N, C-alpha and C positions, 0 to 999 in steps of 0.2 A: 504494500500500500504506500502510495506517495505522500510525503509530508504536505499538508495543506498550508498555504501561506497564512500568517497570522491575520486575524480579522482586524478591520480598522479599529474596532472598539478595544481589542487587546493591545494594539500598538499605542493607542491613546493612553490607556491605563499604564503601560510601561513608561511612556514619556512623563506622565503625571507623577509617578513614583520617583523618577529621576529628578524632576523639578522640586519635589518636596524634600528630597534628600539634600539637594544643592542649597535650598533655602535654609535648611537647618544648619548646614555648614557655614553659610554666610552669616547667619545670626550669631553663631559661636565666634567667628572671626571678628564681627563687629563688637561683641562684648569684650573680647580680649583687647582690641584696639582702644576701646573706651577706658578700660582698666589701666592700660599703659599710659594713656594721656593723663588720666587722673594722677597716677603715680609721679609722672614727670612734672605736672603742675604743682603738686604738693612739695616736691623737692625744690623747685624754683622759688615758690613762695617762702619756704623755710630759709633759703639763702638770702632773699630780700629782707626777711625779718631779722636776720643777723645784722644786716646793714642798719636797720632801725635801732637795734640794740647798741651798736657802735655809736650812733648819733646820741643816744640817751646817756651813754657813758661819758662822752665828750661834754655834754651839757652839765652833768653832775660835777665833773672835774672843774669846769669853768666856774660854776657857782660856788665851789669851795675856795676859789682864789680870793684872797682878801681885797686886793685892789688891782684888777686887771687893767692892762694898758688899753687906751681907747681903740687902737688898731685891732687888738684882740677882740674887743667887744664888737667891732664892726664885722669881723670875720665870723664870729659866733652867730651874729644876727643873720648873716647870709646862710650859714649852715642850718639855722632854724627854718628858714624859708625852704631850703632843699628838703629838710626833714618832713615838713608839712606836705610838700608835693609828693614825696615818697609814700607817706601814709595814705594820701588820697588815692594813689595808684594801687596800693594794696587793697584798699577798700573797694575800689571799682572792680577788682577781681575777686571779691567775696571774702577777703581776709580781714578780720577785725580783732583788735585786742580785747581781752576779757577785762571786766572791771577788777580793780585791785581786791584781792581776797583778804587783806589785812583785817585781823579780828575774827575771821571765820575759822571753823574747825578744818583741819587738813582733810581733803578729799583725794585719795591716792589716784583717782582717775583724772583729776584736773590740776593737781599740785605735785610738784617734785620738791621734796625737802632737801635742800642743799646743805643745811646746817641746823642742828638742834641747839637752841639757846635757852638758858635759864631766864625766866621772866616772872618773878614773884607776882602773885595776884592774878595770873592768867591760868586758865584750865589747861590740862595736858593737850597736846596736839593743836594748839592755837597758833595761827599764823601771825608772826610779829612784824615781818618785813617782806616785801616783794623785791626780789633781785632782778627778775626778768618777767615781763607780763606773759600770761598765757594767750594763745591765739586760737580763733576758730575760723574755719573756712566753710561757708554755707552751713552753719550750725553744726559742723563736725569738728571735734577737737583736732587742731593742727599741731599745737605744742602746749604742754602743760606749763603753768606758771612755776617759775623757780623761786622758792621761798625759804625764809628762816622761820622756824616754828619751835614752840616749846616741846620738850621730849614727851614721848608717850608715858602714860601713868604707870 
C-alpha cells in the first residue's frame, strides 16, 4: 500500500505545533533578555550611587572645615549643583534614596550595620547614625542603608 500524502489539515496542525513551540522559545529568550537588562541597570545605578556617596563625603568634609577659603566655597557650590543634577538623573531612572532610619529598630532587610555603638538610653538594635543612605529602584531595594546601631540585647 502506498503512503498517502498528509492531509492539508494534518500539515496545518504540524505547522501550528511548530509555531507554538517557537513562540514558547521566544518568550523564554525575551524573559532572559529582560532579566539581563535589569541586572545591568541595577549594576549601573549602584555605580552612580557610589558617585553620590562620594559627593556626600566631600560635603561633610567641607562642612567640618573651620574657615574654608572663598575659592573652596565656590568650588563646593559648583559640586553641589552637579550633585543635584546627578540625583535628579537617578530619580528619573527610578532610583531614590530611602528616608534616614535614625531612631528606628534595625531591619536586616533594609539596614546593614557597619558598627555597633554603645548609646545609653537607647533600646538594643536602634539605629544611631546613617553612614550611607539606602536606595530603592521602582520600590525594590537596591542597596540597604549602612548604619551604626546599638548592639543586640
